[in-house]
C-alpha positions in Angstrom: 0.0 0.0 0.0 1.4 3.4 -1.0 2.0 6.1 1.6 1.5 9.8 0.8 4.8 11.6 0.3 5.2 15.2 1.7 5.6 17.8 -1.0 8.2 19.6 1.0 10.5 16.6 0.6 10.3 16.7 -3.3 10.4 20.4 -3.9 13.0 21.6 -1.4 15.8 23.5 -3.0 19.2 21.8 -2.1 21.0 25.1 -2.8 19.1 27.0 -0.2 19.6 24.4 2.5 23.2 23.1 2.0 25.1 25.7 0.1 28.5 24.2 0.9 27.7 21.0 -1.0 27.2 22.8 -4.4 29.7 25.6 -3.9 31.6 26.1 -7.2 34.9 25.7 -5.5 33.9 22.3 -3.9 33.7 19.0 -5.8 30.5 17.0 -5.7 30.5 15.0 -2.4 31.2 11.2 -2.7 28.8 8.5 -1.5 30.8 7.9 1.7 30.5 11.6 2.7 26.8 11.5 2.2 26.5 8.3 4.2 28.4 10.0 7.1 26.0 13.0 6.9 23.1 10.5 7.1 24.5 8.8 10.1 24.8 12.2 11.9 21.1 13.0 11.2 18.7 12.6 14.1 15.5 14.4 12.8 13.6 14.7 9.5 14.5 18.4 9.4 18.2 17.5 9.3 17.5 15.0 6.6 15.7 17.3 4.2 18.7 19.0 2.6 20.4 15.7 2.2 17.4 14.2 0.5 17.3 17.2 -1.9 20.9 16.6 -2.8 20.2 12.9 -3.4 17.5 13.9 -5.9 19.5 16.5 -7.8 22.6 14.2 -8.1 20.4 11.2 -9.0 21.9 9.3 -6.0 18.4 8.5 -5.0 18.5 5.7 -7.6 21.5 4.1 -6.0 20.3 1.0 -4.0 23.3 1.3 -1.6 22.5 5.0 -0.8 18.8 4.4 -0.5 19.4 1.5 1.9 21.1 4.0 4.2 18.2 6.4 3.9 15.9 3.5 4.8 18.0 2.7 7.9 17.7 6.4 8.9 13.9 6.2 8.8 13.9 2.9 10.8 16.4 4.2 13.4 14.5 7.5 13.9 11.1 5.7 13.9 10.0 7.7 10.9 9.2 4.6 9.0 6.1 6.1 7.3 8.4 8.1 5.0 10.2 5.1 3.7 7.9 4.0 0.9 7.9 7.6 -0.5 11.7 7.5 -0.8 11.8 4.0 -2.1 9.3 4.8 -4.8 11.8 7.3 -6.3 14.3 4.5 -7.1 14.0 2.2 -10.1 15.0 -0.9 -8.0 12.4 -3.2 -6.6 11.6 -2.5 -2.9 13.0 -5.9 -1.8 16.4 -5.2 -3.3 16.7 -2.0 -1.3 15.9 -3.9 1.9 18.2 -6.7 1.0 21.0 -4.1 0.4 20.3 -2.7 3.9 20.5 -6.2 5.5 23.8 -6.9 3.6 25.3 -3.6 4.8 24.3 -4.4 8.4 25.8 -7.9 8.0 29.1 -6.4 6.7 29.2 -4.3 9.8 28.7 -7.4 12.0 25.5 -5.7 13.4 23.5 -8.9 14.0 20.8 -7.1 16.0 20.3 -4.6 13.2 20.1 -7.4 10.6 17.2 -8.9 12.4 15.6 -5.6 13.2 15.5 -4.8 9.5 14.2 -8.3 8.7 11.3 -7.9 11.2 10.5 -4.5 9.7 10.3 -6.1 6.3 7.9 -8.7 7.5 5.7 -6.0 9.4 5.6 -3.8 6.3 4.7 -6.6 4.0 7.9 -6.3 1.9 8.3 -9.5 -0.2 11.2 -11.7 0.9 13.3 -13.4 -1.7 16.1 -16.0 -1.8 18.8 -13.3 -1.3 17.0 -12.1 1.9 17.1 -15.6 3.3 20.8 -16.1 2.3 21.7 -13.0 4.2 19.7 -14.0 7.3 21.0 -17.6 7.4 24.6 -16.3 7.0 24.0 -13.9 9.9 22.7 -16.7 12.1 25.7 -19.0 11.2 28.2 -16.3 12.0 26.6 -15.7 15.4 25.6 -19.4 16.1 22.1 -18.1 16.6 20.1 -21.3 16.5 16.7 -20.0 17.6 16.5 -17.1 15.0 17.9 -19.5 12.4 15.1 -22.0 13.1 12.5 -19.3 12.7 14.1 -18.2 9.4 14.1 -21.9 8.3 10.3 -22.0 9.0 9.7 -18.9 6.9 11.9 -20.4 4.1 9.4 -23.3 4.0 6.4 -21.0 4.2 7.7 -19.0 1.1 8.1 -22.2 -0.8 11.9 -22.2 -1.0 12.2 -25.5 0.8 13.7 -27.3 -2.2 16.2 -24.6 -3.1 19.6 -26.3 -3.0 21.6 -23.2 -2.2 19.4 -22.3 0.8 19.4 -25.9 2.0 23.2 -26.0 1.9 23.4 -22.8 3.9 20.8 -24.1 6.5 22.9 -27.3 6.8 26.0 -25.2 7.5 24.1 -23.3 10.1 22.8 -26.4 11.9 26.3 -28.0 11.6 28.0 -25.0 13.3 25.4 -25.3 16.1 26.1 -29.0 16.5 22.6 -30.1 15.4 23.5 -33.3 13.5 19.9 -34.6 13.2 18.7 -31.4 11.5 21.7 -31.4 9.1 21.1 -35.1 8.2 17.4 -34.5 7.7 18.1 -31.6 5.2 20.8 -33.7 3.5 18.4 -36.7 3.0 15.7 -34.4 1.6 17.9 -32.8 -1.0 16.7 -34.1 -4.5 20.2 -33.6 -6.0 23.3 -33.0 -3.9 26.2 -30.9 -5.0 29.7 -30.9 -3.6 28.8 -28.2 -1.1 26.0 -30.4 0.3 28.4 -33.4 0.7 31.1 -31.2 2.2 28.7 -29.7 4.8 27.5 -33.2 5.8 31.1 -34.6 6.0 32.3 -31.6 7.9 29.5 -31.9 10.4 30.4 -35.6 11.0 34.0 -34.6 11.6 33.0 -31.8 13.9 30.8 -34.1 15.9 33.6 -36.7 16.2 31.8 -39.2 14.0 34.9 -39.8 11.9 34.2 -43.3 10.6 30.8 -42.0 9.3 32.5 -39.1 7.6 34.9 -41.5 5.7 31.9 -43.7 4.8 30.1 -40.7 3.4 33.1 -40.0 1.1 32.6 -43.4 -0.5 28.9 -42.7 -1.0 29.8 -39.3 -2.5 31.9 -40.9 -5.2 29.2 -43.4 -5.9 26.7 -40.5 -6.3 29.0 -39.1 -9.1 30.0 -35.9 -7.2 33.7 -35.1 -7.5 35.3 -34.1 -4.2 37.1 -30.8 -4.0 39.9 -29.4 -1.8 37.4 -28.7 1.1 36.2 -32.3 1.0 39.7 -33.6 1.3 40.6 -31.2 4.2 37.7 -32.6 6.3 38.6 -36.2 5.4 42.3 -35.9 6.0 41.5 -34.2 9.3 39.3 -37.2 10.2 42.3 -39.6 9.5 44.5 -37.4 11.7 42.1 -37.8 14.6 41.7 -41.5 14.0 45.5 -42.0 13.5 44.4 -44.0 10.4 47.6 -44.0 8.3 46.3 -46.4 5.7 43.2 -44.3 4.9 45.2 -41.1 5.1 47.7 -42.5 2.5 44.8 -43.6 0.3 43.3 -40.1 0.4 46.7 -38.6 -0.4 47.0 -40.9 -3.4 43.4 -39.9 -4.5 44.4 -36.2 -4.3 47.4 -36.7 -6.5 45.6 -39.0 -8.9 42.8 -36.5 -9.4 45.3 -33.6 -9.7 43.9 -31.6 -6.8 46.2 -28.8 -5.8 48.2 -29.6 -2.7 48.8 -26.3 -1.1 47.6 -24.0 1.8 45.2 -25.7 4.2 45.2 -29.0 2.4 49.0 -29.3 2.5 49.0 -28.4 6.2 46.3 -31.0 6.8 48.3 -33.7 5.0 51.5 -32.9 6.9 49.6 -32.9 10.2 48.0 -36.2 9.4 51.4 -37.9 8.8 52.7 -36.3 12.0 49.8 -37.6 14.0 50.3 -41.1 12.5 53.9 -41.1 13.5 55.4 -40.7 10.0 57.6 -37.7 10.5 59.9 -38.6 7.5 56.9 -38.6 5.2 55.6 -35.4 6.6 59.0 -33.8 6.2 59.3 -35.0 2.6 55.9 -33.6 1.7 56.7 -30.3 3.3 60.0 -30.0 1.4 58.3 -30.9 -1.9 55.5 -28.4 -1.5 57.2 -25.5 0.3 55.8 -22.8 -2.0 52.7 -22.0 0.0 52.2 -21.2 3.7 55.8 -21.7 4.5 55.7 -20.3 8.1 52.6 -22.3 9.1 53.8 -25.4 7.4 57.3 -25.5 9.0 55.8 -24.6 12.3 53.5 -27.6 12.0 56.6 -29.7 11.2 58.5 -28.3 14.2 55.5 -29.2 16.4 55.5 -32.7 15.0 59.2 -33.3 15.8 58.6 -31.9 19.3 55.8 -34.3 19.9 58.0 -37.1 18.6 60.7 -36.1 21.1 63.1 -35.3 18.3 63.9 -31.9 19.6 67.2 -31.5 17.7 65.4 -32.2 14.4 62.8 -29.5 15.4 65.6 -27.0 16.1 67.3 -27.7 12.8 64.1 -26.8 10.9 63.6 -23.8 13.1 67.1 -22.5 12.4 66.6 -22.8 8.6 63.3 -20.8 8.6 63.8 -17.5 6.8 60.6 -16.1 8.4 59.2 -17.0 11.8 56.0 -16.0 13.4 55.3 -15.7 17.2 53.8 -19.2 17.0 57.0 -20.5 15.5 59.0 -19.2 18.4 56.4 -20.4 20.9 56.4 -23.9 19.4 60.2 -24.3 19.6 60.5 -22.7 23.1 57.6 -24.7 24.6 59.1 -27.8 22.9 62.3 -27.3 24.8 60.4 -26.8 28.1 58.3 -30.0 27.5 61.4 -32.0 26.8 63.2 -30.7 30.0 65.7 -28.5 28.0 65.0 -25.5 30.2 68.3 -23.6 29.7 67.9 -24.0 25.9 64.4 -22.6 26.0 65.6 -19.6 27.9 68.5 -19.0 25.5 66.1 -19.1 22.6 63.8 -16.6 24.4 66.8 -14.3 24.7 67.4 -14.6 21.0 63.8 -13.9 20.2 64.0 -10.7 22.3 67.0 -9.5 20.2 64.8 -9.8 17.1 62.2 -7.5 18.8 59.4 -10.0 18.7 56.8 -9.2 21.4 55.8 -12.2 23.5 52.2 -12.9 24.5 50.9 -14.1 27.9 51.2 -17.8 26.9 54.9 -17.4 25.9 55.7 -15.5 29.1 54.1 -18.2 31.2 56.1 -20.8 29.3 59.5 -19.2 29.9 58.6 -18.4 33.5 57.9 -22.1 33.9 61.4 -22.8 32.6 62.9 -20.3 35.1 61.0 -22.1 37.9 62.4 -25.5 36.9 66.0 -24.2 36.9 65.3 -21.9 39.9 66.6 -18.9 38.1 65.0 -16.1 40.2 67.1 -13.4 38.6 66.0 -14.1 35.1 62.5 -14.7 36.3 62.4 -11.2 37.8 63.6 -9.7 34.5 60.8 -11.5 32.7 58.4 -10.3 35.4 59.6 -6.7 34.6 58.7 -7.2 30.9 55.2 -8.4 31.9 54.7 -5.2 33.9 56.2 -3.1 31.0 53.7 -4.5 28.6 50.8 -3.8 31.0 49.7 -7.4 31.1 47.3 -8.4 33.9 48.3 -11.1 36.5 45.6 -13.6 35.8 45.2 -17.1 34.4 48.3 -18.8 33.2 50.5 -15.8 33.6 49.6 -15.2 37.3 50.0 -18.9 38.1 53.4 -19.0 36.4 54.6 -16.0 38.4 53.4 -17.6 41.7 55.0 -20.9 40.7 58.3 -19.2 39.8 58.7 -17.4 43.1 57.4 -20.3 45.2 59.9 -22.7 43.6 62.7 -20.2 44.0 61.9 -19.9 47.7 60.7 -16.3 47.4 57.4 -16.9 49.2 56.8 -13.3 50.1 56.9 -12.3 46.4 54.7 -15.3 45.5 52.2 -14.3 48.2 52.2 -10.7 46.8 51.3 -11.9 43.3 48.7 -14.3 44.8 47.0 -11.4 46.6 47.1 -9.2 43.5 45.2 -11.8 41.3 41.8 -10.4 40.3 40.4 -13.9 40.6 42.1 -17.0 42.0 41.7 -20.3 40.2 42.4 -23.6 41.9 45.7 -23.6 40.0 46.7 -20.4 41.8 45.9 -21.9 45.2 47.8 -25.0 44.3 50.9 -23.1 43.2 51.0 -21.2 46.5 50.3 -24.4 48.4 53.2 -26.1 46.6 55.5 -23.2 47.5 54.7 -23.6 51.3 55.2 -27.4 51.1 58.6 -27.0 49.2 59.8 -24.6 51.9 58.7 -27.0 54.7 56.3 -24.4 56.2 53.8 -27.0 57.3 51.5 -24.8 59.3 51.1 -22.3 56.5 50.5 -25.2 54.1 47.8 -26.6 56.3 46.2 -23.3 56.8 46.2 -22.5 53.1 44.9 -26.0 52.2 41.9 -25.5 54.5 41.1 -22.2 52.8 41.1 -23.5 49.2 37.4 -23.0 48.2 37.3 -25.9 45.7 40.1 -28.4 46.1 40.9 -30.6 43.1 42.9 -33.8 43.0 46.2 -31.8 42.6 45.5 -29.9 45.9 45.2 -33.2 47.7 48.2 -34.7 46.0 50.4 -31.8 46.9 49.6 -32.3 50.6 49.8 -36.0 50.5 53.2 -36.0 48.7 54.5 -33.4 51.2 53.5 -35.6 54.2 55.1 -38.6 52.4 58.4 -36.7 51.8 58.4 -35.5 55.4 57.7 -39.0 56.7 54.6 -37.6 58.5 52.8 -40.8 57.8 50.2 -40.6 60.5 49.0 -37.2 59.2 49.2 -38.6 55.6 46.9 -41.5 56.4 44.5 -39.2 58.3 44.4 -36.7 55.3 43.8 -39.6 52.9 40.9 -40.6 55.0 39.5 -37.1 54.7 39.9 -37.2 51.0 37.7 -40.3 50.9 34.9 -38.2 52.5 35.3 -35.4 49.9 33.9 -35.2 46.4 37.4 -35.5 44.9 38.5 -39.0 43.8 42.1 -40.1 44.1 43.9 -40.4 40.7 46.9 -42.7 39.9 49.4 -40.3 41.4 47.5 -40.3 44.7 47.3 -44.0 44.8 51.0 -44.5 43.8 52.0 -42.0 46.5 49.9 -43.8 49.1 51.2 -47.2 48.2 54.8 -45.9 48.3 54.1 -44.5 51.8 52.5 -47.8 52.9 55.7 -49.6 51.7 58.0 -47.3 53.7 56.2 -47.8 57.0 54.9 -51.4 56.4 51.3 -50.3 56.6 49.9 -53.4 55.0 46.2 -52.8 56.0 46.3 -49.3 54.4 48.0 -50.8 51.3 45.3 -53.5 51.0 42.6 -50.8 51.3 44.2 -49.0 48.3 44.3 -52.2 46.4 40.6 -52.8 47.1 39.8 -49.3 46.0 41.6 -49.9 42.7 39.6 -53.0 42.1 36.3 -51.5 43.2 36.6 -48.5 41.0 37.8 -50.6 38.0 41.1 -48.7 37.7 43.3 -50.2 35.1 46.3 -51.9 36.6 49.0 -50.5 34.4 52.7 -51.1 34.9 53.2 -48.1 37.2 50.4 -49.0 39.5 51.2 -52.7 39.4 54.8 -51.9 40.3 53.7 -49.8 43.2 51.4 -52.5 44.5 54.0 -55.3 44.2 56.6 -53.1 45.9 54.1 -52.3 48.7 53.2 -56.0 49.3 56.9 -57.0 49.1 58.0 -54.3 51.6 55.1 -55.1 54.0 56.2 -58.7 54.1 53.4 -60.2 52.1 55.4 -61.9 49.5 52.7 -64.4 48.5 50.2 -61.5 47.8 52.9 -59.7 45.8 53.6 -62.8 43.6 49.8 -63.4 43.2 49.4 -59.9 41.8 52.5 -60.3 39.7 51.2 -63.5 38.1 47.8 -61.8 37.3 49.4 -59.0 35.3 49.2 -59.6 31.5 51.9 -57.0 30.5 55.0 -56.6 32.6 57.8 -54.2 32.0 61.2 -54.2 33.6 60.0 -52.2 36.6 57.4 -54.8 37.4 59.9 -57.7 37.2 62.5 -55.7 39.2 59.9 -55.0 42.0 59.2 -58.8 42.3 62.9 -59.7 42.2 63.5 -57.1 45.0 60.7 -58.5 47.1 62.2 -62.0 47.0 65.6 -60.5 47.8 64.3 -58.7 50.9 62.8 -62.0 52.1 66.2 -63.7 51.6 64.7 -66.0 48.9 67.8 -65.8 46.7 67.1 -68.8 44.5 63.5 -67.6 43.8 64.9 -64.1 42.9 67.4 -65.7 40.4 64.7 -68.0 38.9 62.5 -64.9 38.4 65.4 -63.1 36.7 66.0 -66.0 34.3 62.3 -66.1 33.5 62.4 -62.4 32.7 65.3 -62.9 30.3 63.4 -65.6 28.5 60.5 -63.2 27.9 62.8 -60.8 26.2 62.7 -58.0 28.8 66.1 -56.4 29.3 67.2 -55.8 32.9 68.3 -52.3 33.9 70.8 -51.2 36.6 68.1 -51.4 39.3 67.3 -55.0 38.4 70.9 -55.9 39.0 70.9 -54.1 42.4 68.0 -56.3 43.4 69.6 -59.4 42.0 73.0 -58.8 43.6 71.2 -58.0 46.9 69.5 -61.4 46.7 72.8 -63.1 46.1 74.2 -61.3 49.1 71.3 -62.4 51.4 71.7 -66.0 50.1 75.5 -66.0 50.3 75.7 -66.9 46.6 79.3 -65.7 45.8 79.7 -67.4 42.4 76.3 -66.3 41.2 77.0 -62.8 42.5 80.2 -62.6 40.4 78.4 -64.1 37.4 75.7 -61.4 37.4 78.0 -58.6 38.3 80.1 -59.4 35.2 77.0 -60.0 33.0 75.9 -56.4 33.5 78.7 -55.0 31.4 79.5 -57.9 29.1 76.0 -58.7 28.0 73.9 -55.6 28.7 76.5 -52.8 28.5 75.5 -51.5 31.9 78.4 -49.9 33.7 78.3 -50.9 37.4 77.8 -48.0 39.8 78.6 -47.6 43.4 75.5 -49.5 44.5 76.5 -52.6 42.5 80.0 -52.5 44.0 78.4 -52.1 47.4 76.3 -55.2 46.9 79.4 -57.2 46.0 81.4 -56.0 49.0 78.4 -56.8 51.2 78.2 -60.3 49.7 81.8 -61.1 50.2 81.8 -59.7 53.7 78.7 -61.7 54.7 80.3 -65.0 53.8 83.5 -64.1 55.5 85.7 -63.5 52.5 87.1 -60.3 54.1 90.5 -60.4 52.4 88.7 -60.8 49.0 86.4 -57.9 49.9 89.2 -55.5 50.6 91.0 -56.5 47.4 87.8 -56.0 45.5 87.5 -52.5 47.0 91.1 -51.7 46.0 90.5 -52.7 42.4 87.3 -50.7 42.0 87.5 -48.2 39.1 85.5 -45.7 41.2 86.2 -44.2 44.6 84.6 -46.2 47.4 81.9 -44.2 49.3 80.6 -44.4 52.9 78.3 -47.3 52.1 81.2 -49.4 50.8 83.2 -49.0 53.9 80.2 -49.4 56.1 79.4 -52.7 54.5 82.9 -53.9 55.2 82.8 -52.6 58.8 79.5 -54.5 59.4 81.1 -57.7 58.0 84.0 -57.2 60.4 81.5 -57.1 63.2 79.9 -60.4 62.1 83.3 -62.1 61.7 85.1 -60.2 64.5 88.0 -58.9 62.5 89.2 -56.0 64.6 92.2 -55.0 62.5 90.3 -54.7 59.3 87.4 -53.0 61.2 89.8 -50.3 62.3 91.0 -49.8 58.7 87.4 -49.5 57.4 86.5 -47.2 60.2 89.4 -44.8 59.4 88.3 -44.7 55.7 84.8 -44.1 56.8 85.5 -41.1 59.0 87.8 -39.6 56.4 84.7 -39.3 54.2 82.4 -38.2 57.0 84.0 -37.5 60.4 80.6 -37.1 62.1 79.0 -40.4 60.9 77.5 -41.8 64.2 76.9 -45.4 62.9 80.7 -45.8 62.3 81.5 -45.1 65.9 78.7 -47.2 67.3 79.6 -50.2 65.1 83.3 -50.0 66.0 82.4 -49.7 69.7 80.3 -52.9 69.3 83.2 -54.7 67.6 85.5 -53.7 70.5 82.9 -54.9 73.0 82.6 -58.3 71.3 86.4 -58.6 71.3 86.5 -57.7 75.0 88.5 -54.5 74.4 86.7 -52.4 76.9 89.3 -49.6 77.0 88.8 -49.2 73.3 85.0 -49.2 73.8 85.3 -46.4 76.4 87.7 -44.4 74.1 85.4 -44.7 71.1 82.3 -43.7 73.0 84.1 -40.8 74.6 85.2 -39.6 71.2 81.6 -39.8 70.1 80.6 -37.7 73.0 83.4 -35.1 72.5 82.4 -34.7 68.9 78.8 -34.0 70.0 77.6 -36.8 67.6 74.1 -38.0 68.4 73.5 -41.7 67.9 70.5 -42.2 65.6 67.7 -43.4 67.9 66.1 -46.7 67.1 62.4 -46.7 66.3 59.8 -49.2 65.3 56.5 -48.7 63.5 53.5 -51.0 63.8 50.1 -50.7 62.1 47.2 -51.9 64.1 43.4 -51.4 63.4 44.2 -48.9 60.7 46.4 -46.7 63.0 50.1 -46.3 62.8 52.0 -46.3 66.1 55.7 -45.4 66.6 57.9 -46.6 69.5 61.3 -45.6 70.6 63.5 -47.3 73.3 62.0 -47.0 76.8 59.1 -45.0 75.3 56.2 -44.1 77.6 54.4 -41.7 75.2 51.8 -44.2 73.9 48.3 -43.9 75.3 48.4 -47.7 76.2 51.9 -47.6 77.8 50.7 -49.1 81.1 49.2 -52.1 79.3 52.3 -52.3 77.0 54.7 -52.5 79.9 52.6 -55.0 81.8 52.8 -57.2 78.7 56.5 -56.6 78.5 56.9 -57.7 82.1 54.9 -60.9 81.4 57.1 -61.5 78.3 60.3 -61.1 80.5 58.9 -63.5 83.1 58.4 -66.2 80.5 61.8 -65.6 79.1 63.5 -65.8 82.5 61.9 -69.2 83.0 64.0 -70.2 80.0 67.1 -69.0 81.8 67.7 -66.2 79.1 69.8 -63.3 80.3 67.9 -60.0 79.4 69.9 -57.0 78.2 67.5 -55.1 75.8 64.1 -55.4 77.2 63.1 -51.8 76.4 64.2 -51.7 72.8 61.7 -50.2 70.4 60.9 -53.5 68.6 60.2 -55.2 71.9 57.6 -52.5 72.8 56.0 -52.8 69.4 55.7 -56.6 69.8 54.1 -56.1 73.2 51.6 -53.6 71.7 50.9 -56.1 68.9 50.1 -58.9 71.4 47.6 -56.8 73.4 45.9 -55.1 70.4 45.4 -58.1 68.1 43.9 -61.5 68.6 44.1 -65.0 67.2 47.1 -65.9 65.1 47.4 -62.8 62.9 51.0 -61.9 62.2 52.6 -59.0 64.0 54.3 -56.8 61.5 57.0 -54.2 62.5 59.2 -51.9 60.6 62.5 -51.0 62.3 64.7 -48.1 61.2 67.9 -49.8 62.3 69.4 -53.2 62.0 67.9 -55.6 64.6 70.4 -56.3 67.4 71.5 -59.9 68.2 69.6 -59.9 71.6 66.3 -58.8 70.1 66.8 -61.3 67.2 67.2 -64.1 69.7 64.3 -62.9 71.9 61.9 -62.7 68.9 62.5 -66.3 68.1 61.5 -67.3 71.6 58.4 -64.9 71.7 57.1 -66.4 68.4 57.4 -69.9 70.0 56.0 -68.9 73.4 53.0 -67.0 72.1 52.5 -69.1 69.0 52.5 -65.9 66.8 54.2 -65.0 63.6 56.4 -61.9 64.0 57.6 -60.2 60.8 60.3 -57.5 61.4 61.7 -55.5 58.5 64.9 -53.8 59.6 66.8 -51.4 57.4 68.2 -54.2 55.3 65.9 -57.2 55.1 63.0 -59.2 56.5 63.0 -61.4 59.5 60.1 -63.8 59.7 59.9 -65.4 63.1 57.8 -68.6 63.3 57.8 -71.3 66.0 61.3 -70.3 67.3 63.0 -69.9 64.0 63.8 -67.0 61.7 63.6 -66.9 57.9 67.1 -65.4 57.8 68.5 -68.6 59.4 70.6 -66.3 61.7 72.4 -64.9 58.6 71.9 -61.2 58.5 
């Protein structure tokens, strides 16, 4: 319906109103100038002279210009003038409106696009295919599903439902919004599909992770007679990358070359990335070299990233050095590659080189190099980088804030770490964890506890930091208590938590806690990989449950060298030398190569079993067969073996012929052997060598004093103990740990700190009475292991084994007493001292008095 047009708008003289426009000295204004005048108008009065000029210059017939006039009417709510202006142009009314929508779309004015659309509908302006194209494109760009669905409905209402181009655009919209069913429905309804239709459907499948379906659709596409283009191949090659499907990827590459599709730009990058993901770095490199004309920077950066992921850092650097042009991403890829590979100094050196080339880092790169500084604890360089962060006006938040906290915390600058922490606009759990880790590293337990309690939402890393700190500090009681609290929280332990717990259980012999962890693993269907399996076997072995360790070992399908070594070491600690050797031979048959730790366990087994010939055989086999150079621990095992069997002269010759300088452990092993075989002269030599390395080693003085006492040299005993006193050396106190009813108890000699001390000492008196009936002279009734056994007898019932972990070597008196207690009370007593297990049953010890 036509709207009356005011006479004033058609007859107004442009000269009278805007004299500057047609002044003889000024050129005729260009369209952009007129558009800017229109945008500055706010009333019809201001618009009148501009309108007059549009008429006299015939710009009123320009659809672009009229579309701006139309938007002026809409924005000033003077819409009733619009039809009058539009009637002066020769273009159909719909074209003018479409031009307006297109202009709004170019300006990314999504709201104005739909405002214009709604005005078209309300004014009864016909919509055509172009209108819908613009609208669907606007919805796709803004992922506006609901308006897009409404537009789709109007497309159907206008009878454009079978238009291929509109359907392709609608498919693209639904695909971007993740609506697979709608995309598939439109695709199936298309009477004839072109390459765009197929590409949209394939791209949607890839986007939704339905990679196999995408590849199957490619086969259907070829059967339908539609020839794939570059975009098709990019989607399909991307699918092969995600699937790591090398065979299909190579077939696609062959198809591309056979059909002479141009390999360049995005397709080239996709193919290179596919070969990298499938582990074919050489092929990726060859393709990049052959096609290096396009996208050189992106392509070579992709290749660098591939070499970094393949842990071929030197190859990555070689490519990086040969690049004639590098982007920030290129530098970032190489620097972060160094950091990921543990080459922290190299990453920092490369960062310095980057700064010389005046390339400005972003927040992510700053966070990366700050991480490198933290790892090498270079506080000075870290502060310099911090200064750059301040210079560039970057805000301490996210990765950057956490990296700064982590740097200062790891460098021991906790005040500076706390200052950054307090300045953070918002604190993520990572921020809290970085600060918590700093307190734990510095040993500030109370601050760590306090901060841990304040963390609003703890994650598994928060718990792991505290658990690992307690484990490192040997605060096992608090560790088990904290783990119990973790079970009551919403955070579930991860593999690192479980491995840390099992390691702690192994250290203190907390079998019940270890069993609980094993049950948790089974109950939650956690895969028993080699790391977790090794931790469990080690726990059972060190807790004296060798049968359970072997049962678990036998159940594991895949075993690496660490699993085998843990099982060999468990047999060695039990003194089961033959079984340890049999296990080693079985490992060799399976093709698993032993490492240096395996030989430490094996030689330790030979030492406990007194197998001298076998010890020499395996010691020599290390270097002759496996090219493993023996280290000080291997030599220590051999000295211990020779000393235990009484070959003291051979042991000293072995030490003299060692290619490396003997350390404290070597001489201590010889000194201990001298005690067993009462060789005073050699003991004095070993002692002199020991105190030359460490004059304040208390164990050396104590052991030499014991040797003098056994030899009846009481003056020498007195002299040695006086020297110990004069030097102010404190003898390491003996302590014993016992786990009962889920609680860990620690005893020291003559300890009265336990809540049940009265009952413990009553049991100790009863034990002494029984032993006196056997005419046994008592000299160490208050040793820590004796108190632990007494506690075990009063706090457990039946015939459950009493398990104790002692921090020192069990003394001869206690060893004899434990045999009698096991017989008198009909209880198995398992004591793990600092060297091996002693399993006392019915008056006998598994070590056969050989320890």
